[in-house]
N, CA, C and O atoms as a GROMACS GRO file, in nm:
protein
  576
    1MET      N    1  -7.535  15.155  15.186
    1MET     CA    2  -7.475  15.283  15.155
    1MET      C    3  -7.448  15.298  15.005
    1MET      O    4  -7.449  15.409  14.953
    2ALA      N    5  -7.423  15.186  14.935
    2ALA     CA    6  -7.397  15.193  14.791
    2ALA      C    7  -7.517  15.249  14.717
    2ALA      O    8  -7.501  15.329  14.624
    3ASP      N    9  -7.638  15.209  14.756
    3ASP     CA   10  -7.758  15.263  14.693
    3ASP      C   11  -7.771  15.413  14.718
    3ASP      O   12  -7.810  15.489  14.630
    4ARG      N   13  -7.737  15.455  14.839
    4ARG     CA   14  -7.745  15.597  14.874
    4ARG      C   15  -7.643  15.678  14.795
    4ARG      O   16  -7.672  15.789  14.751
    5ALA      N   17  -7.522  15.623  14.777
    5ALA     CA   18  -7.420  15.690  14.697
    5ALA      C   19  -7.467  15.704  14.552
    5ALA      O   20  -7.450  15.809  14.491
    6GLN      N   21  -7.525  15.599  14.499
    6GLN     CA   22  -7.575  15.604  14.361
    6GLN      C   23  -7.687  15.708  14.348
    6GLN      O   24  -7.695  15.779  14.247
    7GLN      N   25  -7.771  15.716  14.448
    7GLN     CA   26  -7.878  15.816  14.448
    7GLN      C   27  -7.818  15.957  14.444
    7GLN      O   28  -7.866  16.043  14.369
    8ALA      N   29  -7.714  15.981  14.523
    8ALA     CA   30  -7.648  16.113  14.524
    8ALA      C   31  -7.581  16.139  14.389
    8ALA      O   32  -7.588  16.251  14.337
    9ASN      N   33  -7.517  16.038  14.331
    9ASN     CA   34  -7.455  16.054  14.199
    9ASN      C   35  -7.558  16.094  14.094
    9ASN      O   36  -7.534  16.182  14.012
   10GLU      N   37  -7.672  16.029  14.097
   10GLU     CA   38  -7.779  16.060  14.001
   10GLU      C   39  -7.835  16.200  14.023
   10GLU      O   40  -7.865  16.271  13.928
   11TYR      N   41  -7.849  16.240  14.148
   11TYR     CA   42  -7.898  16.374  14.181
   11TYR      C   43  -7.801  16.478  14.125
   11TYR      O   44  -7.842  16.578  14.066
   12MET      N   45  -7.671  16.454  14.144
   12MET     CA   46  -7.571  16.547  14.093
   12MET      C   47  -7.577  16.555  13.942
   12MET      O   48  -7.571  16.664  13.885
   13LYS      N   49  -7.588  16.441  13.875
   13LYS     CA   50  -7.594  16.440  13.729
   13LYS      C   51  -7.716  16.519  13.680
   13LYS      O   52  -7.708  16.592  13.582
   14LYS      N   53  -7.827  16.502  13.750
   14LYS     CA   54  -7.950  16.573  13.710
   14LYS      C   55  -7.931  16.725  13.720
   14LYS      O   56  -7.968  16.798  13.629
   15LEU      N   57  -7.873  16.773  13.830
   15LEU     CA   58  -7.858  16.917  13.849
   15LEU      C   59  -7.737  16.975  13.777
   15LEU      O   60  -7.740  17.089  13.730
   16MET      N   61  -7.630  16.896  13.770
   16MET     CA   62  -7.503  16.950  13.721
   16MET      C   63  -7.471  16.909  13.578
   16MET      O   64  -7.392  16.976  13.510
   17GLY      N   65  -7.530  16.800  13.530
   17GLY     CA   66  -7.497  16.750  13.396
   17GLY      C   67  -7.386  16.647  13.400
   17GLY      O   68  -7.355  16.584  13.299
   18PHE      N   69  -7.325  16.629  13.516
   18PHE     CA   70  -7.219  16.528  13.536
   18PHE      C   71  -7.198  16.510  13.685
   18PHE      O   72  -7.244  16.591  13.766
   19THR      N   73  -7.129  16.404  13.721
   19THR     CA   74  -7.091  16.382  13.860
   19THR      C   75  -6.938  16.382  13.865
   19THR      O   76  -6.875  16.287  13.819
   20PRO      N   77  -6.878  16.487  13.920
   20PRO     CA   78  -6.732  16.493  13.925
   20PRO      C   79  -6.674  16.370  13.996
   20PRO      O   80  -6.733  16.316  14.089
   21ARG      N   81  -6.557  16.328  13.949
   21ARG     CA   82  -6.491  16.209  14.003
   21ARG      C   83  -6.478  16.217  14.155
   21ARG      O   84  -6.506  16.119  14.225
   22MET      N   85  -6.437  16.333  14.207
   22MET     CA   86  -6.416  16.342  14.353
   22MET      C   87  -6.546  16.317  14.427
   22MET      O   88  -6.544  16.261  14.537
   23PHE      N   89  -6.660  16.357  14.370
   23PHE     CA   90  -6.786  16.335  14.438
   23PHE      C   91  -6.835  16.191  14.422
   23PHE      O   92  -6.913  16.144  14.504
   24GLN      N   93  -6.791  16.123  14.320
   24GLN     CA   94  -6.823  15.981  14.311
   24GLN      C   95  -6.762  15.907  14.430
   24GLN      O   96  -6.817  15.808  14.477
   25VAL      N   97  -6.648  15.957  14.476
   25VAL     CA   98  -6.583  15.900  14.595
   25VAL      C   99  -6.649  15.954  14.722
   25VAL      O  100  -6.687  15.876  14.810
   26ILE      N  101  -6.663  16.086  14.732
   26ILE     CA  102  -6.723  16.148  14.851
   26ILE      C  103  -6.863  16.093  14.877
   26ILE      O  104  -6.900  16.071  14.992
   27ASN      N  105  -6.939  16.070  14.771
   27ASN     CA  106  -7.076  16.021  14.788
   27ASN      C  107  -7.083  15.883  14.850
   27ASN      O  108  -7.187  15.844  14.903
   28THR      N  109  -6.974  15.807  14.844
   28THR     CA  110  -6.975  15.676  14.910
   28THR      C  111  -6.964  15.689  15.061
   28THR      O  112  -7.001  15.598  15.134
   29VAL      N  113  -6.914  15.804  15.107
   29VAL     CA  114  -6.897  15.829  15.250
   29VAL      C  115  -7.003  15.925  15.303
   29VAL      O  116  -7.059  15.903  15.410
   30ASN      N  117  -7.030  16.031  15.226
   30ASN     CA  118  -7.123  16.134  15.272
   30ASN      C  119  -7.206  16.185  15.154
   30ASN      O  120  -7.178  16.292  15.100
   31PRO      N  121  -7.307  16.109  15.113
   31PRO     CA  122  -7.386  16.149  14.997
   31PRO      C  123  -7.459  16.282  15.015
   31PRO      O  124  -7.483  16.352  14.916
   32ALA      N  125  -7.493  16.319  15.137
   32ALA     CA  126  -7.560  16.447  15.160
   32ALA      C  127  -7.468  16.563  15.118
   32ALA      O  128  -7.517  16.665  15.069
   33ALA      N  129  -7.338  16.548  15.138
   33ALA     CA  130  -7.244  16.653  15.098
   33ALA      C  131  -7.247  16.672  14.947
   33ALA      O  132  -7.245  16.785  14.898
   34GLY      N  133  -7.250  16.562  14.872
   34GLY     CA  134  -7.259  16.571  14.727
   34GLY      C  135  -7.386  16.640  14.682
   34GLY      O  136  -7.384  16.721  14.590
   35GLU      N  137  -7.495  16.606  14.746
   35GLU     CA  138  -7.623  16.668  14.709
   35GLU      C  139  -7.626  16.816  14.741
   35GLU      O  140  -7.680  16.895  14.664
   36LYS      N  141  -7.568  16.854  14.853
   36LYS     CA  142  -7.562  16.997  14.889
   36LYS      C  143  -7.473  17.073  14.790
   36LYS      O  144  -7.503  17.187  14.753
   37PHE      N  145  -7.363  17.010  14.748
   37PHE     CA  146  -7.277  17.074  14.649
   37PHE      C  147  -7.354  17.092  14.518
   37PHE      O  148  -7.343  17.196  14.454
   38ALA      N  149  -7.430  16.992  14.479
   38ALA     CA  150  -7.510  17.002  14.356
   38ALA      C  151  -7.611  17.116  14.366
   38ALA      O  152  -7.634  17.188  14.269
   39ASP      N  153  -7.670  17.132  14.484
   39ASP     CA  154  -7.764  17.244  14.503
   39ASP      C  155  -7.692  17.378  14.486
   39ASP      O  156  -7.743  17.468  14.419
   40PHE      N  157  -7.574  17.390  14.548
   40PHE     CA  158  -7.494  17.512  14.535
   40PHE      C  159  -7.458  17.537  14.389
   40PHE      O  160  -7.475  17.648  14.338
   41TYR      N  161  -7.409  17.434  14.322
   41TYR     CA  162  -7.370  17.443  14.181
   41TYR      C  163  -7.487  17.494  14.098
   41TYR      O  164  -7.470  17.580  14.012
   42ASP      N  165  -7.603  17.440  14.124
   42ASP     CA  166  -7.722  17.477  14.046
   42ASP      C  167  -7.759  17.623  14.066
   42ASP      O  168  -7.813  17.685  13.974
   43THR      N  169  -7.732  17.680  14.183
   43THR     CA  170  -7.766  17.821  14.205
   43THR      C  171  -7.684  17.913  14.116
   43THR      O  172  -7.728  18.022  14.082
   44ILE      N  173  -7.565  17.868  14.078
   44ILE     CA  174  -7.478  17.949  13.993
   44ILE      C  175  -7.497  17.915  13.845
   44ILE      O  176  -7.501  18.005  13.761
   45TRP      N  177  -7.508  17.787  13.814
   45TRP     CA  178  -7.502  17.742  13.676
   45TRP      C  179  -7.639  17.732  13.607
   45TRP      O  180  -7.643  17.713  13.485
   46HIS      N  181  -7.748  17.743  13.680
   46HIS     CA  182  -7.878  17.729  13.612
   46HIS      C  183  -7.901  17.845  13.514
   46HIS      O  184  -7.835  17.949  13.522
   47ASP      N  185  -7.994  17.824  13.424
   47ASP     CA  186  -8.027  17.929  13.327
   47ASP      C  187  -8.069  18.056  13.400
   47ASP      O  188  -8.151  18.053  13.491
   48GLY      N  189  -8.013  18.165  13.358
   48GLY     CA  190  -8.046  18.297  13.412
   48GLY      C  191  -8.029  18.396  13.299
   48GLY      O  192  -8.075  18.371  13.187
   49ALA      N  193  -7.963  18.507  13.326
   49ALA     CA  194  -7.934  18.602  13.219
   49ALA      C  195  -7.846  18.536  13.113
   49ALA      O  196  -7.857  18.566  12.994
   50LEU      N  197  -7.760  18.445  13.158
   50LEU     CA  198  -7.683  18.360  13.067
   50LEU      C  199  -7.734  18.217  13.082
   50LEU      O  200  -7.772  18.175  13.191
   51SER      N  201  -7.736  18.146  12.974
   51SER     CA  202  -7.782  18.007  12.980
   51SER      C  203  -7.677  17.919  13.047
   51SER      O  204  -7.559  17.953  13.050
   52LYS      N  205  -7.722  17.806  13.100
   52LYS     CA  206  -7.630  17.707  13.157
   52LYS      C  207  -7.526  17.668  13.052
   52LYS      O  208  -7.408  17.655  13.085
   53LYS      N  209  -7.569  17.650  12.928
   53LYS     CA  210  -7.476  17.612  12.822
   53LYS      C  211  -7.364  17.714  12.808
   53LYS      O  212  -7.247  17.677  12.800
   54VAL      N  213  -7.398  17.841  12.804
   54VAL     CA  214  -7.298  17.946  12.789
   54VAL      C  215  -7.204  17.947  12.910
   54VAL      O  216  -7.082  17.961  12.894
   55LYS      N  217  -7.258  17.933  13.029
   55LYS     CA  218  -7.175  17.931  13.149
   55LYS      C  219  -7.078  17.814  13.147
   55LYS      O  220  -6.961  17.829  13.182
   56GLU      N  221  -7.126  17.697  13.106
   56GLU     CA  222  -7.038  17.580  13.099
   56GLU      C  223  -6.930  17.599  12.993
   56GLU      O  224  -6.815  17.560  13.013
   57LEU      N  225  -6.966  17.659  12.880
   57LEU     CA  226  -6.866  17.687  12.777
   57LEU      C  227  -6.763  17.789  12.827
   57LEU      O  228  -6.644  17.778  12.796
   58MET      N  229  -6.809  17.888  12.904
   58MET     CA  230  -6.716  17.985  12.961
   58MET      C  231  -6.616  17.916  13.053
   58MET      O  232  -6.496  17.943  13.048
   59PHE      N  233  -6.667  17.827  13.137
   59PHE     CA  234  -6.578  17.759  13.232
   59PHE      C  235  -6.482  17.665  13.160
   59PHE      O  236  -6.368  17.648  13.201
   60THR      N  237  -6.530  17.604  13.052
   60THR     CA  238  -6.442  17.520  12.970
   60THR      C  239  -6.330  17.605  12.912
   60THR      O  240  -6.213  17.565  12.914
   61ALA      N  241  -6.364  17.723  12.861
   61ALA     CA  242  -6.262  17.813  12.806
   61ALA      C  243  -6.163  17.855  12.913
   61ALA      O  244  -6.043  17.865  12.885
   62ILE      N  245  -6.210  17.880  13.033
   62ILE     CA  246  -6.121  17.915  13.144
   62ILE      C  247  -6.025  17.798  13.171
   62ILE      O  248  -5.906  17.819  13.196
   63GLY      N  249  -6.078  17.676  13.167
   63GLY     CA  250  -5.995  17.558  13.187
   63GLY      C  251  -5.886  17.546  13.083
   63GLY      O  252  -5.774  17.504  13.114
   64VAL      N  253  -5.918  17.582  12.960
   64VAL     CA  254  -5.818  17.580  12.853
   64VAL      C  255  -5.713  17.688  12.879
   64VAL      O  256  -5.593  17.663  12.869
   65ALA      N  257  -5.759  17.809  12.913
   65ALA     CA  258  -5.667  17.920  12.936
   65ALA      C  259  -5.568  17.891  13.048
   65ALA      O  260  -5.452  17.933  13.042
   66TYR      N  261  -5.612  17.820  13.149
   66TYR     CA  262  -5.527  17.789  13.264
   66TYR      C  263  -5.471  17.647  13.261
   66TYR      O  264  -5.403  17.604  13.354
   67MET      N  265  -5.501  17.574  13.152
   67MET     CA  266  -5.458  17.434  13.139
   67MET      C  267  -5.498  17.353  13.262
   67MET      O  268  -5.416  17.285  13.324
   68SER      N  269  -5.626  17.361  13.297
   68SER     CA  270  -5.678  17.291  13.414
   68SER      C  271  -5.762  17.171  13.369
   68SER      O  272  -5.872  17.189  13.316
   69PRO      N  273  -5.711  17.050  13.388
   69PRO     CA  274  -5.789  16.934  13.347
   69PRO      C  275  -5.920  16.920  13.423
   69PRO      O  276  -6.016  16.863  13.372
   70ARG      N  277  -5.924  16.972  13.544
   70ARG     CA  278  -6.047  16.961  13.623
   70ARG      C  279  -6.151  17.065  13.580
   70ARG      O  280  -6.268  17.053  13.616
   71CYS      N  281  -6.109  17.164  13.506
   71CYS     CA  282  -6.204  17.264  13.454
   71CYS      C  283  -6.252  17.230  13.313
   71CYS      O  284  -6.367  17.257  13.279
   72ILE      N  285  -6.165  17.170  13.232
   72ILE     CA  286  -6.209  17.138  13.096
   72ILE      C  287  -6.318  17.033  13.094
   72ILE      O  288  -6.387  17.016  12.994
   73ILE      N  289  -6.334  16.963  13.204
   73ILE     CA  290  -6.439  16.861  13.212
   73ILE      C  291  -6.577  16.925  13.200
   73ILE      O  292  -6.676  16.856  13.175
   74HIS      N  293  -6.585  17.055  13.217
   74HIS     CA  294  -6.714  17.124  13.202
   74HIS      C  295  -6.764  17.118  13.058
   74HIS      O  296  -6.876  17.162  13.030
   75VAL      N  297  -6.685  17.065  12.968
   75VAL     CA  298  -6.734  17.041  12.833
   75VAL      C  299  -6.847  16.937  12.835
   75VAL      O  300  -6.935  16.940  12.749
   76ILE      N  301  -6.846  16.846  12.932
   76ILE     CA  302  -6.952  16.743  12.940
   76ILE      C  303  -7.086  16.807  12.974
   76ILE      O  304  -7.183  16.785  12.900
   77PRO      N  305  -7.098  16.887  13.082
   77PRO     CA  306  -7.228  16.951  13.104
   77PRO      C  307  -7.265  17.051  12.994
   77PRO      O  308  -7.383  17.078  12.973
   78ALA      N  309  -7.165  17.107  12.925
   78ALA     CA  310  -7.195  17.194  12.811
   78ALA      C  311  -7.265  17.113  12.702
   78ALA      O  312  -7.364  17.158  12.644
   79VAL      N  313  -7.213  16.993  12.675
   79VAL     CA  314  -7.278  16.904  12.578
   79VAL      C  315  -7.418  16.868  12.627
   79VAL      O  316  -7.514  16.870  12.549
   80GLU      N  317  -7.430  16.834  12.755
   80GLU     CA  318  -7.560  16.800  12.813
   80GLU      C  319  -7.659  16.916  12.799
   80GLU      O  320  -7.779  16.895  12.785
   81ALA      N  321  -7.607  17.039  12.803
   81ALA     CA  322  -7.692  17.159  12.792
   81ALA      C  323  -7.718  17.196  12.646
   81ALA      O  324  -7.784  17.295  12.618
   82GLY      N  325  -7.664  17.115  12.552
   82GLY     CA  326  -7.695  17.138  12.412
   82GLY      C  327  -7.585  17.202  12.329
   82GLY      O  328  -7.609  17.239  12.214
   83ALA      N  329  -7.465  17.216  12.384
   83ALA     CA  330  -7.356  17.278  12.308
   83ALA      C  331  -7.321  17.195  12.185
   83ALA      O  332  -7.308  17.073  12.192
   84THR      N  333  -7.307  17.264  12.074
   84THR     CA  334  -7.268  17.197  11.949
   84THR      C  335  -7.115  17.193  11.941
   84THR      O  336  -7.046  17.260  12.017
   85ASP      N  337  -7.065  17.112  11.848
   85ASP     CA  338  -6.920  17.107  11.827
   85ASP      C  339  -6.866  17.244  11.787
   85ASP      O  340  -6.758  17.283  11.830
   86ALA      N  341  -6.941  17.317  11.706
   86ALA     CA  342  -6.897  17.451  11.663
   86ALA      C  343  -6.889  17.545  11.783
   86ALA      O  344  -6.796  17.625  11.792
   87GLU      N  345  -6.986  17.538  11.874
   87GLU     CA  346  -6.982  17.623  11.993
   87GLU      C  347  -6.866  17.586  12.083
   87GLU      O  348  -6.799  17.674  12.138
   88ILE      N  349  -6.840  17.458  12.099
   88ILE     CA  350  -6.727  17.414  12.180
   88ILE      C  351  -6.597  17.463  12.118
   88ILE      O  352  -6.510  17.514  12.187
   89PHE      N  353  -6.586  17.447  11.985
   89PHE     CA  354  -6.464  17.493  11.915
   89PHE      C  355  -6.440  17.641  11.938
   89PHE      O  356  -6.328  17.682  11.967
   90GLU      N  357  -6.545  17.722  11.925
   90GLU     CA  358  -6.528  17.866  11.945
   90GLU      C  359  -6.490  17.899  12.089
   90GLU      O  360  -6.405  17.984  12.112
   91ALA      N  361  -6.552  17.831  12.184
   91ALA     CA  362  -6.520  17.857  12.325
   91ALA      C  363  -6.376  17.820  12.356
   91ALA      O  364  -6.305  17.898  12.421
   92VAL      N  365  -6.331  17.704  12.312
   92VAL     CA  366  -6.193  17.663  12.343
   92VAL      C  367  -6.092  17.746  12.264
   92VAL      O  368  -5.978  17.760  12.307
   93SER      N  369  -6.133  17.800  12.150
   93SER     CA  370  -6.045  17.891  12.076
   93SER      C  371  -6.022  18.018  12.156
   93SER      O  372  -5.910  18.069  12.162
   94VAL      N  373  -6.128  18.070  12.215
   94VAL     CA  374  -6.115  18.188  12.301
   94VAL      C  375  -6.024  18.156  12.419
   94VAL      O  376  -5.938  18.236  12.456
   95GLY      N  377  -6.043  18.038  12.478
   95GLY     CA  378  -5.957  17.996  12.590
   95GLY      C  379  -5.812  17.985  12.549
   95GLY      O  380  -5.722  18.020  12.625
   96THR      N  381  -5.788  17.937  12.428
   96THR     CA  382  -5.651  17.924  12.379
   96THR      C  383  -5.585  18.060  12.366
   96THR      O  384  -5.471  18.079  12.410
   97ILE      N  385  -5.655  18.156  12.308
   97ILE     CA  386  -5.601  18.292  12.294
   97ILE      C  387  -5.583  18.355  12.432
   97ILE      O  388  -5.482  18.422  12.457
   98ALA      N  389  -5.678  18.335  12.522
   98ALA     CA  390  -5.668  18.393  12.656
   98ALA      C  391  -5.544  18.343  12.729
   98ALA      O  392  -5.486  18.415  12.810
   99ALA      N  393  -5.502  18.219  12.700
   99ALA     CA  394  -5.383  18.163  12.766
   99ALA      C  395  -5.260  18.249  12.741
   99ALA      O  396  -5.166  18.250  12.821
  100GLY      N  397  -5.259  18.321  12.631
  100GLY     CA  398  -5.146  18.409  12.601
  100GLY      C  399  -5.147  18.536  12.684
  100GLY      O  400  -5.048  18.610  12.685
  101PHE      N  401  -5.257  18.563  12.753
  101PHE     CA  402  -5.271  18.685  12.831
  101PHE      C  403  -5.280  18.659  12.981
  101PHE      O  404  -5.288  18.754  13.059
  102VAL      N  405  -5.278  18.534  13.022
  102VAL     CA  406  -5.282  18.500  13.164
  102VAL      C  407  -5.143  18.526  13.221
  102VAL      O  408  -5.046  18.463  13.178
  103PRO      N  409  -5.131  18.617  13.318
  103PRO     CA  410  -4.999  18.645  13.375
  103PRO      C  411  -4.935  18.516  13.428
  103PRO      O  412  -4.991  18.448  13.513
  104GLY      N  413  -4.818  18.486  13.376
  104GLY     CA  414  -4.748  18.365  13.418
  104GLY      C  415  -4.818  18.238  13.373
  104GLY      O  416  -4.788  18.129  13.420
  105GLY      N  417  -4.911  18.254  13.280
  105GLY     CA  418  -4.991  18.141  13.234
  105GLY      C  419  -4.917  18.051  13.137
  105GLY      O  420  -4.798  18.071  13.110
  106PRO      N  421  -4.988  17.953  13.084
  106PRO     CA  422  -4.925  17.850  13.003
  106PRO      C  423  -4.883  17.895  12.864
  106PRO      O  424  -4.788  17.840  12.808
  107GLY      N  425  -4.950  17.992  12.808
  107GLY     CA  426  -4.921  18.034  12.671
  107GLY      C  427  -5.006  17.957  12.571
  107GLY      O  428  -5.058  17.849  12.600
  108ILE      N  429  -5.018  18.015  12.456
  108ILE     CA  430  -5.108  17.963  12.353
  108ILE      C  431  -5.074  17.822  12.306
  108ILE      O  432  -5.164  17.739  12.298
  109PRO      N  433  -4.948  17.790  12.276
  109PRO     CA  434  -4.920  17.655  12.224
  109PRO      C  435  -4.959  17.544  12.322
  109PRO      O  436  -5.003  17.437  12.280
  110TYR      N  437  -4.943  17.568  12.452
  110TYR     CA  438  -4.975  17.466  12.550
  110TYR      C  439  -5.126  17.457  12.573
  110TYR      O  440  -5.180  17.347  12.588
  111ALA      N  441  -5.191  17.570  12.575
  111ALA     CA  442  -5.337  17.570  12.592
  111ALA      C  443  -5.405  17.503  12.474
  111ALA      O  444  -5.511  17.443  12.489
  112PHE      N  445  -5.344  17.514  12.356
  112PHE     CA  446  -5.400  17.450  12.237
  112PHE      C  447  -5.421  17.301  12.260
  112PHE      O  448  -5.521  17.245  12.214
  113GLU      N  449  -5.329  17.237  12.331
  113GLU     CA  450  -5.343  17.094  12.361
  113GLU      C  451  -5.469  17.068  12.443
  113GLU      O  452  -5.536  16.967  12.423
  114TYR      N  453  -5.500  17.157  12.535
  114TYR     CA  454  -5.620  17.142  12.617
  114TYR      C  455  -5.746  17.167  12.534
  114TYR      O  456  -5.849  17.102  12.555
  115ALA      N  457  -5.738  17.258  12.441
  115ALA     CA  458  -5.850  17.284  12.351
  115ALA      C  459  -5.881  17.158  12.270
  115ALA      O  460  -5.997  17.119  12.256
  116VAL      N  461  -5.777  17.095  12.218
  116VAL     CA  462  -5.796  16.972  12.141
  116VAL      C  463  -5.852  16.862  12.231
  116VAL      O  464  -5.936  16.784  12.187
  117LYS      N  465  -5.806  16.856  12.356
  117LYS     CA  466  -5.857  16.755  12.450
  117LYS      C  467  -6.006  16.776  12.475
  117LYS      O  468  -6.080  16.678  12.483
  118CYS      N  469  -6.050  16.900  12.486
  118CYS     CA  470  -6.194  16.928  12.505
  118CYS      C  471  -6.275  16.872  12.389
  118CYS      O  472  -6.378  16.809  12.408
  119LEU      N  473  -6.228  16.897  12.269
  119LEU     CA  474  -6.298  16.848  12.150
  119LEU      C  475  -6.299  16.695  12.147
  119LEU      O  476  -6.398  16.634  12.107
  120ASP      N  477  -6.189  16.633  12.190
  120ASP     CA  478  -6.181  16.488  12.195
  120ASP      C  479  -6.279  16.432  12.299
  120ASP      O  480  -6.350  16.335  12.271
  121ILE      N  481  -6.282  16.491  12.417
  121ILE     CA  482  -6.375  16.446  12.521
  121ILE      C  483  -6.518  16.456  12.472
  121ILE      O  484  -6.596  16.362  12.488
  122ALA      N  485  -6.554  16.570  12.414
  122ALA     CA  486  -6.691  16.590  12.365
  122ALA      C  487  -6.727  16.487  12.259
  122ALA      O  488  -6.837  16.431  12.262
  123ALA      N  489  -6.637  16.461  12.166
  123ALA     CA  490  -6.664  16.364  12.058
  123ALA      C  491  -6.684  16.224  12.116
  123ALA      O  492  -6.778  16.154  12.077
  124LYS      N  493  -6.598  16.184  12.208
  124LYS     CA  494  -6.612  16.051  12.269
  124LYS      C  495  -6.740  16.042  12.352
  124LYS      O  496  -6.809  15.940  12.347
  125TYR      N  497  -6.770  16.146  12.426
  125TYR     CA  498  -6.891  16.148  12.509
  125TYR      C  499  -7.016  16.134  12.422
  125TYR      O  500  -7.107  16.058  12.455
  126ARG      N  501  -7.020  16.208  12.313
  126ARG     CA  502  -7.135  16.201  12.222
  126ARG      C  503  -7.154  16.062  12.163
  126ARG      O  504  -7.267  16.018  12.140
  127LYS      N  505  -7.044  15.991  12.140
  127LYS     CA  506  -7.050  15.857  12.082
  127LYS      C  507  -7.074  15.749  12.188
  127LYS      O  508  -7.092  15.632  12.155
  128GLY      N  509  -7.073  15.789  12.315
  128GLY     CA  510  -7.090  15.692  12.422
  128GLY      C  511  -6.963  15.612  12.450
  128GLY      O  512  -6.968  15.506  12.513
  129GLU      N  513  -6.850  15.663  12.401
  129GLU     CA  514  -6.722  15.595  12.420
  129GLU      C  515  -6.659  15.636  12.553
  129GLU      O  516  -6.692  15.740  12.610
  130LYS      N  517  -6.569  15.552  12.600
  130LYS     CA  518  -6.495  15.584  12.722
  130LYS      C  519  -6.407  15.706  12.694
  130LYS      O  520  -6.339  15.712  12.591
  131TRP      N  521  -6.408  15.800  12.784
  131TRP     CA  522  -6.326  15.920  12.772
  131TRP      C  523  -6.260  15.946  12.906
  131TRP      O  524  -6.305  15.898  13.010
  132GLU      N  525  -6.155  16.020  12.903
  132GLU     CA  526  -6.083  16.052  13.026
  132GLU      C  527  -6.020  16.189  13.011
  132GLU      O  528  -5.966  16.222  12.906
  133TYR      N  529  -6.027  16.267  13.116
  133TYR     CA  530  -5.967  16.400  13.113
  133TYR      C  531  -5.842  16.407  13.200
  133TYR      O  532  -5.761  16.498  13.188
  134LEU      N  533  -5.830  16.310  13.286
  134LEU     CA  534  -5.720  16.310  13.381
  134LEU      C  535  -5.706  16.169  13.434
  134LEU      O  536  -5.805  16.106  13.472
  135ALA      N  537  -5.585  16.119  13.437
  135ALA     CA  538  -5.565  15.984  13.491
  135ALA      C  539  -5.608  15.980  13.637
  135ALA      O  540  -5.585  16.076  13.711
  136PRO      N  541  -5.669  15.870  13.680
  136PRO     CA  542  -5.712  15.859  13.820
  136PRO      C  543  -5.594  15.875  13.916
  136PRO      O  544  -5.482  15.832  13.886
  137THR      N  545  -5.619  15.938  14.027
  137THR     CA  546  -5.516  15.955  14.129
  137THR      C  547  -5.478  15.819  14.184
  137THR      O  548  -5.563  15.736  14.215
  138GLN      N  549  -5.350  15.798  14.197
  138GLN     CA  550  -5.298  15.674  14.254
  138GLN      C  551  -5.244  15.706  14.393
  138GLN      O  552  -5.160  15.794  14.410
  139PHE      N  553  -5.294  15.634  14.493
  139PHE     CA  554  -5.249  15.656  14.629
  139PHE      C  555  -5.154  15.545  14.671
  139PHE      O  556  -5.180  15.428  14.647
  140ASP      N  557  -5.046  15.583  14.732
  140ASP     CA  558  -4.954  15.487  14.792
  140ASP      C  559  -4.994  15.478  14.938
  140ASP      O  560  -4.966  15.568  15.017
  141HIS      N  561  -5.059  15.369  14.974
  141HIS     CA  562  -5.114  15.358  15.109
  141HIS      C  563  -5.007  15.346  15.217
  141HIS      O  564  -5.038  15.354  15.336
  142GLY      N  565  -4.882  15.327  15.176
  142GLY     CA  566  -4.775  15.317  15.275
  142GLY      C  567  -4.711  15.452  15.306
  142GLY      O  568  -4.636  15.463  15.403
  143VAL      N  569  -4.740  15.553  15.225
  143VAL     CA  570  -4.678  15.684  15.245
  143VAL      C  571  -4.786  15.790  15.253
  143VAL      O  572  -4.872  15.799  15.166
  144TYR      N  573  -4.783  15.870  15.359
  144TYR     CA  574  -4.883  15.975  15.375
  144TYR      C  575  -4.819  16.109  15.388
  144TYR      O  576  -4.889  16.209  15.402
   0.00000   0.00000   0.00000
């Protein structure tokens, strides 16, 4: 099953530009589910009227505006799609400003931290360094 999970992870990376952490886990149990999700993802994110790069940058900006660590990770497939540091900076700047207009949202000063995190993730990813967008979930197996 480990080989099958790895195959699903690679399939997801090919179509999506990354393999989300949750699917690295799901693929160990049900790799077909990961592959189907990658197919779905590709129907939305592939190049069309807007390029995959632009769509990934848009989603990264949304992640900044809403302070969503699981959305800012889209900076990785944006880099994979060819996004430059200048393009990432402009996208996260828009996300930072948008945070001031999200009803009940985080506000600009807090979103700025997420914008900086996006730039940090992209820089580390480009250098091949270890990067993290969110600490791994810790489960207490005694409490459900």
